[in-house]
TORKOL-4160 file (C-alpha; in steps of 0.2 Angstrom, whole numbers, padded with zeros to 4 digits, m for minus):
94
<pt num="1" X="0000" Y="0000" Z="0000"/>
<pt num="2" X="0008" Y="0016" Z="m0006"/>
<pt num="3" X="0004" Y="0031" Z="0005"/>
<pt num="4" X="0015" Y="0043" Z="m0005"/>
<pt num="5" X="0011" Y="0053" Z="m0021"/>
<pt num="6" X="0020" Y="0046" Z="m0036"/>
<pt num="7" X="0034" Y="0059" Z="m0037"/>
<pt num="8" X="0036" Y="0064" Z="m0019"/>
<pt num="9" X="0053" Y="0062" Z="m0011"/>
<pt num="10" X="0055" Y="0046" Z="0000"/>
<pt num="11" X="0050" Y="0049" Z="0019"/>
<pt num="12" X="0063" Y="0050" Z="0032"/>
<pt num="13" X="0069" Y="0034" Z="0039"/>
<pt num="14" X="0059" Y="0035" Z="0055"/>
<pt num="15" X="0043" Y="0039" Z="0046"/>
<pt num="16" X="0046" Y="0025" Z="0034"/>
<pt num="17" X="0047" Y="0013" Z="0048"/>
<pt num="18" X="0031" Y="0020" Z="0056"/>
<pt num="19" X="0022" Y="0018" Z="0039"/>
<pt num="20" X="0029" Y="0000" Z="0037"/>
<pt num="21" X="0023" Y="m0004" Z="0054"/>
<pt num="22" X="0006" Y="0003" Z="0051"/>
<pt num="23" X="0004" Y="m0007" Z="0035"/>
<pt num="24" X="0010" Y="m0023" Z="0043"/>
<pt num="25" X="m0002" Y="m0020" Z="0058"/>
<pt num="26" X="m0017" Y="m0019" Z="0046"/>
<pt num="27" X="m0012" Y="m0033" Z="0036"/>
<pt num="28" X="m0006" Y="m0046" Z="0049"/>
<pt num="29" X="m0020" Y="m0044" Z="0062"/>
<pt num="30" X="m0035" Y="m0043" Z="0051"/>
<pt num="31" X="m0038" Y="m0061" Z="0048"/>
<pt num="32" X="m0037" Y="m0067" Z="0066"/>
<pt num="33" X="m0047" Y="m0052" Z="0072"/>
<pt num="34" X="m0061" Y="m0057" Z="0060"/>
<pt num="35" X="m0060" Y="m0076" Z="0066"/>
<pt num="36" X="m0061" Y="m0071" Z="0084"/>
<pt num="37" X="m0076" Y="m0059" Z="0080"/>
<pt num="38" X="m0085" Y="m0074" Z="0071"/>
<pt num="39" X="m0081" Y="m0085" Z="0086"/>
<pt num="40" X="m0089" Y="m0072" Z="0098"/>
<pt num="41" X="m0104" Y="m0071" Z="0087"/>
<pt num="42" X="m0106" Y="m0090" Z="0086"/>
<pt num="43" X="m0104" Y="m0091" Z="0105"/>
<pt num="44" X="m0118" Y="m0079" Z="0108"/>
<pt num="45" X="m0130" Y="m0087" Z="0096"/>
<pt num="46" X="m0126" Y="m0104" Z="0103"/>
<pt num="47" X="m0128" Y="m0098" Z="0121"/>
<pt num="48" X="m0145" Y="m0090" Z="0117"/>
<pt num="49" X="m0152" Y="m0105" Z="0108"/>
<pt num="50" X="m0147" Y="m0117" Z="0122"/>
<pt num="51" X="m0155" Y="m0104" Z="0134"/>
<pt num="52" X="m0171" Y="m0104" Z="0125"/>
<pt num="53" X="m0171" Y="m0123" Z="0124"/>
<pt num="54" X="m0168" Y="m0125" Z="0143"/>
<pt num="55" X="m0181" Y="m0111" Z="0147"/>
<pt num="56" X="m0195" Y="m0122" Z="0139"/>
<pt num="57" X="m0192" Y="m0137" Z="0150"/>
<pt num="58" X="m0208" Y="m0141" Z="0160"/>
<pt num="59" X="m0199" Y="m0141" Z="0177"/>
<pt num="60" X="m0193" Y="m0123" Z="0174"/>
<pt num="61" X="m0208" Y="m0116" Z="0165"/>
<pt num="62" X="m0219" Y="m0121" Z="0181"/>
<pt num="63" X="m0209" Y="m0111" Z="0194"/>
<pt num="64" X="m0208" Y="m0092" Z="0193"/>
<pt num="65" X="m0193" Y="m0092" Z="0206"/>
<pt num="66" X="m0183" Y="m0104" Z="0195"/>
<pt num="67" X="m0187" Y="m0094" Z="0180"/>
<pt num="68" X="m0180" Y="m0079" Z="0188"/>
<pt num="69" X="m0164" Y="m0087" Z="0194"/>
<pt num="70" X="m0162" Y="m0096" Z="0177"/>
<pt num="71" X="m0163" Y="m0080" Z="0167"/>
<pt num="72" X="m0151" Y="m0071" Z="0178"/>
<pt num="73" X="m0138" Y="m0085" Z="0177"/>
<pt num="74" X="m0141" Y="m0087" Z="0158"/>
<pt num="75" X="m0140" Y="m0068" Z="0155"/>
<pt num="76" X="m0124" Y="m0066" Z="0164"/>
<pt num="77" X="m0117" Y="m0083" Z="0161"/>
<pt num="78" X="m0111" Y="m0080" Z="0143"/>
<pt num="79" X="m0098" Y="m0068" Z="0149"/>
<pt num="80" X="m0087" Y="m0081" Z="0156"/>
<pt num="81" X="m0084" Y="m0091" Z="0140"/>
<pt num="82" X="m0083" Y="m0074" Z="0131"/>
<pt num="83" X="m0069" Y="m0067" Z="0142"/>
<pt num="84" X="m0055" Y="m0076" Z="0135"/>
<pt num="85" X="m0060" Y="m0071" Z="0117"/>
<pt num="86" X="m0062" Y="m0053" Z="0122"/>
<pt num="87" X="m0046" Y="m0052" Z="0132"/>
<pt num="88" X="m0036" Y="m0060" Z="0117"/>
<pt num="89" X="m0044" Y="m0047" Z="0105"/>
<pt num="90" X="m0039" Y="m0033" Z="0117"/>
<pt num="91" X="m0021" Y="m0037" Z="0120"/>
<pt num="92" X="m0008" Y="m0025" Z="0112"/>
<pt num="93" X="0002" Y="m0032" Z="0098"/>
<pt num="94" X="0021" Y="m0034" Z="0101"/>
């Protein structure tokens, strides 16, 4: 990716390294970032489908207290498996 005009002088060495690093950052980290975003989306969809399935069981549908406990646990519970994915995505590159 050329960030300079066609006939402009070459950038100073420090700026050239910075431009090269920026170009490598965009190129090298795009693919894994997309994969982790897809993994997070699959986790949320699977968690919600499993939650809806369990919520329809007769023993849970007959008790209001159990339903309240279940929905609190199911609503907060997806965060635990998502935390490793989000922490990996947020770590700085070295």
